[in-house]
FITOR-369675 format. One record per atom (N, C-alpha, C): x, y, z; residue in one letter; chain. Coordinates in Angstrom, 1 decimal, decimal comma, always signed. Each point is the difference from the previous one (the first is absolute). Layout:
<atoms>
atom c1 X | c2 Y | c3 Z | r A | c A
...
</atoms>
This chain:
<atoms>
atom c1 +0,7 | c2 -0,8 | c3 -0,1 | r M | c A
atom c1 -0,8 | c2 +0,8 | c3 -0,1 | r M | c A
atom c1 +1,0 | c2 +1,1 | c3 +0,1 | r M | c A
atom c1 -0,2 | c2 +1,0 | c3 -1,1 | r E | c A
atom c1 +0,9 | c2 +1,3 | c3 +0,3 | r E | c A
atom c1 -0,8 | c2 +0,9 | c3 +0,6 | r E | c A
atom c1 +1,1 | c2 +1,1 | c3 +1,2 | r K | c A
atom c1 -0,1 | c2 +0,7 | c3 +0,9 | r K | c A
atom c1 -0,7 | c2 +1,3 | c3 -0,5 | r K | c A
atom c1 -1,3 | c2 +0,5 | c3 +0,2 | r Q | c A
atom c1 -0,3 | c2 +1,0 | c3 -0,7 | r Q | c A
atom c1 +1,5 | c2 +1,4 | c3 +0,5 | r Q | c A
atom c1 -0,4 | c2 +1,0 | c3 -0,6 | r I | c A
atom c1 +0,8 | c2 +1,3 | c3 +0,5 | r I | c A
atom c1 -0,9 | c2 +0,8 | c3 +0,2 | r I | c A
atom c1 +0,5 | c2 +0,8 | c3 +1,0 | r K | c A
atom c1 -1,4 | c2 +0,7 | c3 +0,6 | r K | c A
atom c1 +0,5 | c2 +1,5 | c3 -1,3 | r K | c A
atom c1 -0,5 | c2 +0,8 | c3 +0,1 | r K | c A
atom c1 +0,0 | c2 +1,3 | c3 -0,6 | r K | c A
atom c1 -0,8 | c2 +0,8 | c3 +1,0 | r K | c A
atom c1 +0,8 | c2 +1,1 | c3 -0,1 | r Y | c A
atom c1 +0,3 | c2 +0,7 | c3 +1,1 | r Y | c A
atom c1 -0,7 | c2 +2,1 | c3 -0,2 | r Y | c A
atom c1 -1,3 | c2 +0,4 | c3 +0,1 | r Y | c A
atom c1 -0,1 | c2 +1,2 | c3 -1,4 | r Y | c A
atom c1 +0,2 | c2 +1,5 | c3 +1,6 | r Y | c A
atom c1 +0,3 | c2 +0,9 | c3 -0,6 | r I | c A
atom c1 -0,3 | c2 +1,2 | c3 +0,8 | r I | c A
atom c1 -1,8 | c2 +0,6 | c3 -0,6 | r I | c A
atom c1 -0,8 | c2 +0,8 | c3 +0,5 | r Y | c A
atom c1 -1,7 | c2 +0,6 | c3 -0,6 | r Y | c A
atom c1 +0,2 | c2 +0,6 | c3 +0,1 | r Y | c A
atom c1 -1,1 | c2 +0,9 | c3 -0,3 | r V | c A
atom c1 +0,1 | c2 +1,0 | c3 +0,8 | r V | c A
atom c1 -1,6 | c2 +0,5 | c3 -0,7 | r V | c A
atom c1 -0,9 | c2 +0,4 | c3 +1,0 | r L | c A
atom c1 -1,8 | c2 +0,0 | c3 +0,1 | r L | c A
atom c1 -0,4 | c2 +1,7 | c3 +0,0 | r L | c A
atom c1 -0,8 | c2 +0,0 | c3 -0,7 | r L | c A
atom c1 -0,6 | c2 +1,4 | c3 +0,2 | r L | c A
atom c1 -1,2 | c2 -0,1 | c3 +0,6 | r L | c A
atom c1 +0,1 | c2 +0,5 | c3 +1,0 | r C | c A
atom c1 -1,6 | c2 +0,2 | c3 +1,1 | r C | c A
atom c1 -0,6 | c2 +1,6 | c3 -0,1 | r C | c A
atom c1 -1,2 | c2 -0,2 | c3 +0,3 | r E | c A
atom c1 -1,2 | c2 +0,8 | c3 +0,0 | r E | c A
atom c1 +0,3 | c2 +1,6 | c3 +0,3 | r E | c A
atom c1 +0,8 | c2 -0,2 | c3 +0,9 | r D | c A
atom c1 +0,9 | c2 +1,5 | c3 +0,1 | r D | c A
atom c1 +0,1 | c2 +0,3 | c3 -1,2 | r D | c A
atom c1 +1,1 | c2 -0,9 | c3 -0,7 | r R | c A
atom c1 +1,0 | c2 +0,7 | c3 -0,9 | r R | c A
atom c1 +1,1 | c2 +0,0 | c3 +0,3 | r R | c A
atom c1 +0,0 | c2 -1,2 | c3 +1,1 | r T | c A
atom c1 +1,3 | c2 -0,5 | c3 +1,3 | r T | c A
atom c1 +0,9 | c2 -1,2 | c3 -1,3 | r T | c A
atom c1 +1,2 | c2 +0,2 | c3 -0,2 | r L | c A
atom c1 +0,7 | c2 -0,5 | c3 +0,1 | r L | c A
atom c1 +0,4 | c2 -1,3 | c3 +0,6 | r L | c A
atom c1 -0,3 | c2 -1,6 | c3 +0,3 | r Y | c A
atom c1 +0,6 | c2 -0,4 | c3 +1,0 | r Y | c A
atom c1 +0,9 | c2 -1,5 | c3 -0,8 | r Y | c A
atom c1 +1,4 | c2 -0,1 | c3 +0,8 | r T | c A
atom c1 +0,8 | c2 -0,9 | c3 -0,5 | r T | c A
atom c1 +0,2 | c2 -1,1 | c3 +0,7 | r T | c A
atom c1 +0,1 | c2 -1,3 | c3 -0,7 | r G | c A
atom c1 +0,1 | c2 -1,0 | c3 +0,6 | r G | c A
atom c1 +1,4 | c2 -1,1 | c3 -0,4 | r G | c A
atom c1 -0,5 | c2 -1,1 | c3 +0,6 | r F | c A
atom c1 +1,6 | c2 -1,4 | c3 -0,7 | r F | c A
atom c1 -1,4 | c2 -1,2 | c3 +0,3 | r F | c A
atom c1 -0,2 | c2 -0,7 | c3 -1,1 | r T | c A
atom c1 -0,6 | c2 -1,3 | c3 +0,5 | r T | c A
atom c1 +0,6 | c2 -1,1 | c3 -1,2 | r T | c A
atom c1 -0,5 | c2 -1,0 | c3 +0,1 | r T | c A
atom c1 +0,6 | c2 -1,1 | c3 -1,2 | r T | c A
atom c1 -1,5 | c2 -0,1 | c3 -0,7 | r T | c A
atom c1 -1,0 | c2 +0,5 | c3 +0,3 | r N | c A
atom c1 -1,3 | c2 -0,1 | c3 -1,1 | r N | c A
atom c1 -0,7 | c2 +0,9 | c3 -0,2 | r N | c A
atom c1 +0,3 | c2 +0,6 | c3 -0,6 | r V | c A
atom c1 -0,3 | c2 +1,3 | c3 -0,2 | r V | c A
atom c1 -2,2 | c2 +0,6 | c3 +0,1 | r V | c A
atom c1 -0,5 | c2 -0,6 | c3 -0,5 | r E | c A
atom c1 -1,3 | c2 -0,2 | c3 +0,0 | r E | c A
atom c1 -0,5 | c2 -0,3 | c3 +1,0 | r E | c A
atom c1 +0,8 | c2 -1,1 | c3 +0,7 | r K | c A
atom c1 -0,9 | c2 -0,2 | c3 +1,2 | r K | c A
atom c1 -0,3 | c2 +0,6 | c3 +0,9 | r K | c A
atom c1 +1,4 | c2 +1,0 | c3 +0,3 | r R | c A
atom c1 +0,4 | c2 +0,8 | c3 +1,0 | r R | c A
atom c1 -1,1 | c2 +0,8 | c3 -0,4 | r R | c A
atom c1 -0,4 | c2 +0,5 | c3 -1,3 | r F | c A
atom c1 -0,3 | c2 +1,5 | c3 -0,4 | r F | c A
atom c1 -1,7 | c2 -0,3 | c3 +0,8 | r F | c A
atom c1 -0,2 | c2 -1,2 | c3 +0,0 | r Q | c A
atom c1 -1,1 | c2 -0,5 | c3 +0,2 | r Q | c A
atom c1 -0,4 | c2 -0,1 | c3 +2,0 | r Q | c A
atom c1 +1,2 | c2 -0,3 | c3 +0,9 | r T | c A
atom c1 -0,1 | c2 +0,1 | c3 +0,5 | r T | c A
atom c1 -0,2 | c2 +1,4 | c3 +0,5 | r T | c A
atom c1 +1,0 | c2 +1,0 | c3 -0,4 | r H | c A
atom c1 -0,5 | c2 +1,4 | c3 -0,1 | r H | c A
atom c1 -1,4 | c2 +0,9 | c3 +0,3 | r H | c A
atom c1 -0,4 | c2 -1,0 | c3 -1,0 | r K | c A
atom c1 -1,1 | c2 +0,9 | c3 -0,9 | r K | c A
atom c1 -1,2 | c2 -0,8 | c3 +1,5 | r K | c A
atom c1 +0,2 | c2 -1,0 | c3 +1,2 | r L | c A
atom c1 -1,2 | c2 -0,5 | c3 +0,6 | r L | c A
atom c1 +0,5 | c2 +0,5 | c3 +1,2 | r L | c A
atom c1 +0,7 | c2 +0,5 | c3 +0,3 | r G | c A
atom c1 +0,5 | c2 +1,1 | c3 +1,2 | r G | c A
atom c1 +1,3 | c2 -1,1 | c3 +0,9 | r G | c A
atom c1 +0,7 | c2 -1,7 | c3 -0,4 | r K | c A
atom c1 +0,5 | c2 +0,0 | c3 +0,6 | r K | c A
atom c1 +1,6 | c2 -0,2 | c3 -0,2 | r K | c A
atom c1 +0,1 | c2 +1,3 | c3 -0,8 | r G | c A
atom c1 +1,9 | c2 +0,2 | c3 -0,4 | r G | c A
atom c1 +0,1 | c2 +0,8 | c3 +0,6 | r G | c A
atom c1 +1,3 | c2 +0,9 | c3 -0,5 | r A | c A
atom c1 +0,3 | c2 +0,7 | c3 +1,4 | r A | c A
atom c1 -0,8 | c2 +1,2 | c3 +0,6 | r A | c A
atom c1 +0,9 | c2 +0,4 | c3 +1,3 | r K | c A
atom c1 -1,4 | c2 +1,3 | c3 +0,3 | r K | c A
atom c1 +0,1 | c2 +1,1 | c3 -0,6 | r K | c A
atom c1 +0,7 | c2 +0,5 | c3 -0,9 | r Y | c A
atom c1 -0,5 | c2 +0,9 | c3 -1,1 | r Y | c A
atom c1 -0,8 | c2 -0,2 | c3 -0,4 | r Y | c A
atom c1 +0,1 | c2 -0,9 | c3 -0,4 | r T | c A
atom c1 -1,7 | c2 -0,6 | c3 -1,3 | r T | c A
atom c1 -0,5 | c2 +0,0 | c3 +0,5 | r T | c A
atom c1 -0,4 | c2 -0,7 | c3 +1,2 | r R | c A
atom c1 -1,6 | c2 -0,2 | c3 +1,0 | r R | c A
atom c1 -0,6 | c2 +1,6 | c3 -0,2 | r R | c A
atom c1 +0,5 | c2 +1,1 | c3 +0,2 | r S | c A
atom c1 -0,7 | c2 +1,7 | c3 -0,1 | r S | c A
atom c1 +0,3 | c2 +0,2 | c3 -1,6 | r S | c A
atom c1 +1,2 | c2 -0,4 | c3 -0,8 | r H | c A
atom c1 +0,3 | c2 +0,7 | c3 -1,6 | r H | c A
atom c1 -0,7 | c2 -1,1 | c3 -0,3 | r H | c A
atom c1 -1,0 | c2 -0,2 | c3 -0,4 | r R | c A
atom c1 -0,5 | c2 -1,1 | c3 -0,8 | r R | c A
atom c1 +0,1 | c2 +0,3 | c3 -1,1 | r R | c A
atom c1 +1,1 | c2 -1,0 | c3 -0,2 | r P | c A
atom c1 +0,9 | c2 -0,1 | c3 -2,1 | r P | c A
atom c1 -1,7 | c2 -0,5 | c3 -1,0 | r P | c A
atom c1 +0,4 | c2 +0,9 | c3 -1,1 | r I | c A
atom c1 -0,7 | c2 -0,6 | c3 -1,0 | r I | c A
atom c1 +0,4 | c2 -0,5 | c3 -1,2 | r I | c A
atom c1 +1,3 | c2 +0,3 | c3 -0,5 | r K | c A
atom c1 +0,8 | c2 -0,8 | c3 -1,4 | r K | c A
atom c1 +1,4 | c2 -0,1 | c3 +0,5 | r K | c A
atom c1 +0,6 | c2 -1,4 | c3 -0,4 | r I | c A
atom c1 +1,3 | c2 +0,3 | c3 +0,0 | r I | c A
atom c1 +1,0 | c2 +0,3 | c3 -1,1 | r I | c A
atom c1 +0,9 | c2 +0,8 | c3 +0,3 | r L | c A
atom c1 +0,3 | c2 +1,4 | c3 -0,8 | r L | c A
atom c1 +1,2 | c2 -0,7 | c3 -0,7 | r L | c A
atom c1 +0,7 | c2 -0,8 | c3 +0,8 | r F | c A
atom c1 +1,7 | c2 -0,4 | c3 -0,6 | r F | c A
atom c1 -0,2 | c2 -1,3 | c3 +0,8 | r F | c A
atom c1 +1,1 | c2 -1,0 | c3 -0,4 | r Q | c A
atom c1 +1,0 | c2 -0,8 | c3 +0,7 | r Q | c A
atom c1 +1,0 | c2 -0,6 | c3 -1,6 | r Q | c A
atom c1 +0,2 | c2 -0,3 | c3 +1,1 | r K | c A
atom c1 +1,8 | c2 -0,8 | c3 -0,8 | r K | c A
atom c1 +1,1 | c2 -0,7 | c3 +1,0 | r K | c A
atom c1 +0,0 | c2 -1,1 | c3 -0,3 | r Q | c A
atom c1 +0,3 | c2 -1,3 | c3 +0,1 | r Q | c A
atom c1 +2,2 | c2 +0,2 | c3 +0,4 | r Q | c A
atom c1 -0,3 | c2 -0,9 | c3 +0,6 | r F | c A
atom c1 +1,2 | c2 -0,5 | c3 +0,9 | r F | c A
atom c1 +0,9 | c2 -0,9 | c3 -0,4 | r F | c A
atom c1 +1,5 | c2 -0,5 | c3 -0,1 | r P | c A
atom c1 +0,8 | c2 -1,3 | c3 +0,3 | r P | c A
atom c1 -0,6 | c2 -0,5 | c3 +1,9 | r P | c A
atom c1 +0,3 | c2 +1,2 | c3 +0,3 | r T | c A
atom c1 +0,3 | c2 -1,1 | c3 +1,3 | r T | c A
atom c1 -0,9 | c2 +1,4 | c3 +1,0 | r T | c A
atom c1 -0,4 | c2 -0,8 | c3 +1,2 | r K | c A
atom c1 -0,7 | c2 +1,1 | c3 +1,6 | r K | c A
atom c1 +1,0 | c2 +1,2 | c3 +0,1 | r K | c A
atom c1 +1,5 | c2 -0,4 | c3 +0,1 | r H | c A
atom c1 +0,6 | c2 +1,4 | c3 +0,5 | r H | c A
atom c1 +0,0 | c2 +0,9 | c3 -0,8 | r H | c A
atom c1 -0,2 | c2 -0,3 | c3 -1,8 | r D | c A
atom c1 +0,1 | c2 +0,9 | c3 -1,4 | r D | c A
atom c1 -1,3 | c2 +0,7 | c3 +0,4 | r D | c A
atom c1 -1,0 | c2 -0,2 | c3 +0,2 | r A | c A
atom c1 -1,4 | c2 +0,1 | c3 +0,5 | r A | c A
atom c1 -0,4 | c2 +1,2 | c3 +0,9 | r A | c A
atom c1 +0,6 | c2 -0,4 | c3 +0,9 | r L | c A
atom c1 +0,2 | c2 +0,7 | c3 +1,1 | r L | c A
atom c1 +0,3 | c2 +1,4 | c3 +0,2 | r L | c A
atom c1 +2,0 | c2 -0,3 | c3 -0,7 | r S | c A
atom c1 +1,0 | c2 +1,1 | c3 -0,5 | r S | c A
atom c1 -1,3 | c2 +0,7 | c3 -0,4 | r S | c A
atom c1 -0,6 | c2 +0,0 | c3 -1,6 | r A | c A
atom c1 -1,2 | c2 +0,6 | c3 -0,4 | r A | c A
atom c1 -1,2 | c2 +0,9 | c3 +0,3 | r A | c A
atom c1 -0,4 | c2 -0,5 | c3 +1,0 | r E | c A
atom c1 -0,9 | c2 +0,5 | c3 +0,2 | r E | c A
atom c1 +0,1 | c2 +1,0 | c3 +1,6 | r E | c A
atom c1 +1,5 | c2 -0,4 | c3 +0,3 | r Y | c A
atom c1 +0,3 | c2 +1,0 | c3 +1,0 | r Y | c A
atom c1 +0,3 | c2 +1,4 | c3 -0,4 | r Y | c A
atom c1 +1,0 | c2 -0,1 | c3 -2,1 | r A | c A
atom c1 +0,3 | c2 +0,6 | c3 -0,2 | r A | c A
atom c1 -1,4 | c2 +0,9 | c3 -0,5 | r A | c A
atom c1 -0,8 | c2 -0,1 | c3 -0,6 | r F | c A
atom c1 -1,0 | c2 +0,0 | c3 -0,2 | r F | c A
atom c1 -0,4 | c2 +1,1 | c3 +0,5 | r F | c A
atom c1 -0,7 | c2 -0,1 | c3 +1,2 | r K | c A
atom c1 -0,1 | c2 +0,6 | c3 +1,3 | r K | c A
atom c1 +0,1 | c2 +1,3 | c3 +0,6 | r K | c A
atom c1 +1,6 | c2 -0,2 | c3 -0,4 | r Q | c A
atom c1 +0,4 | c2 +1,4 | c3 -0,1 | r Q | c A
atom c1 +0,0 | c2 +0,8 | c3 -0,8 | r Q | c A
atom c1 -0,9 | c2 -0,4 | c3 -1,1 | r L | c A
atom c1 +0,0 | c2 +1,2 | c3 -1,1 | r L | c A
atom c1 -1,0 | c2 +1,3 | c3 +0,4 | r L | c A
atom c1 -0,3 | c2 +0,8 | c3 -0,4 | r T | c A
atom c1 -1,2 | c2 +0,6 | c3 -0,2 | r T | c A
atom c1 -1,0 | c2 -0,3 | c3 -0,7 | r T | c A
atom c1 -1,0 | c2 +0,4 | c3 -0,2 | r R | c A
atom c1 -1,3 | c2 -0,4 | c3 -0,2 | r R | c A
atom c1 +0,4 | c2 +0,4 | c3 -1,8 | r R | c A
atom c1 +0,3 | c2 +0,8 | c3 -0,2 | r K | c A
atom c1 +0,3 | c2 +0,8 | c3 -1,3 | r K | c A
atom c1 +1,1 | c2 -0,9 | c3 -0,8 | r K | c A
atom c1 +0,7 | c2 -0,8 | c3 +0,8 | r Q | c A
atom c1 +1,0 | c2 -0,8 | c3 -0,7 | r Q | c A
atom c1 -0,2 | c2 -1,4 | c3 -0,2 | r Q | c A
atom c1 -1,4 | c2 -0,1 | c3 +1,5 | r K | c A
atom c1 -0,3 | c2 -1,6 | c3 +0,1 | r K | c A
atom c1 -0,9 | c2 +0,1 | c3 -2,0 | r K | c A
atom c1 -0,5 | c2 +1,0 | c3 +0,1 | r L | c A
atom c1 -1,2 | c2 -0,6 | c3 -1,1 | r L | c A
atom c1 +0,9 | c2 +0,8 | c3 -1,4 | r L | c A
atom c1 +1,2 | c2 -0,1 | c3 +0,0 | r Q | c A
atom c1 +0,7 | c2 +0,4 | c3 -1,4 | r Q | c A
atom c1 +0,6 | c2 -1,4 | c3 +0,5 | r Q | c A
atom c1 +0,8 | c2 -0,6 | c3 +0,7 | r Y | c A
atom c1 +0,0 | c2 -1,3 | c3 -0,5 | r Y | c A
atom c1 -0,8 | c2 -1,2 | c3 -0,4 | r Y | c A
atom c1 -1,6 | c2 +0,1 | c3 +0,6 | r I | c A
atom c1 -0,4 | c2 -0,7 | c3 -0,1 | r I | c A
atom c1 -0,6 | c2 -0,1 | c3 -1,9 | r I | c A
atom c1 +0,3 | c2 +1,3 | c3 -0,4 | r N | c A
atom c1 -0,3 | c2 +0,8 | c3 -1,4 | r N | c A
atom c1 +1,2 | c2 -1,1 | c3 -0,8 | r N | c A
atom c1 +1,1 | c2 -0,1 | c3 +0,7 | r N | c A
atom c1 +1,4 | c2 +0,1 | c3 -1,0 | r N | c A
atom c1 +1,1 | c2 -0,9 | c3 +1,2 | r N | c A
atom c1 -0,3 | c2 -1,6 | c3 +0,4 | r P | c A
atom c1 +0,7 | c2 -0,3 | c3 +1,2 | r P | c A
atom c1 +1,3 | c2 -0,4 | c3 -0,3 | r P | c A
atom c1 +0,1 | c2 -0,2 | c3 -1,4 | r D | c A
atom c1 +1,8 | c2 +0,1 | c3 -0,6 | r D | c A
atom c1 +1,0 | c2 +1,0 | c3 +0,3 | r D | c A
atom c1 -0,3 | c2 +1,0 | c3 +0,6 | r S | c A
atom c1 +0,5 | c2 +1,6 | c3 -0,2 | r S | c A
atom c1 +0,7 | c2 -0,1 | c3 +1,5 | r S | c A
atom c1 -0,7 | c2 -1,2 | c3 +0,8 | r F | c A
atom c1 +0,1 | c2 +0,1 | c3 +2,2 | r F | c A
atom c1 +0,7 | c2 -1,0 | c3 +0,1 | r F | c A
atom c1 +0,0 | c2 -0,3 | c3 +1,3 | r L | c A
atom c1 +0,8 | c2 -1,0 | c3 +0,0 | r L | c A
atom c1 +0,8 | c2 -1,3 | c3 +0,0 | r L | c A
</atoms>
């Protein structure tokens, strides 16, 4: 039996109040549904997510967590620029 390789992602959600939420997961759609049900992060319980704006896969958990941290350091304007042109950043 072949071992399945895990995939790691960062993702950005657009919330009802137009704020952005960034997270890390191994399954973006499943995590999004968890947030929508109010069972995800504390932030998304009060800032309901409405759409997945962006997701990017990374080869290792370390790479994904590092990218998530770096993304969270950006300004909102920089985050939106990254979402529109991810190859120009990180």
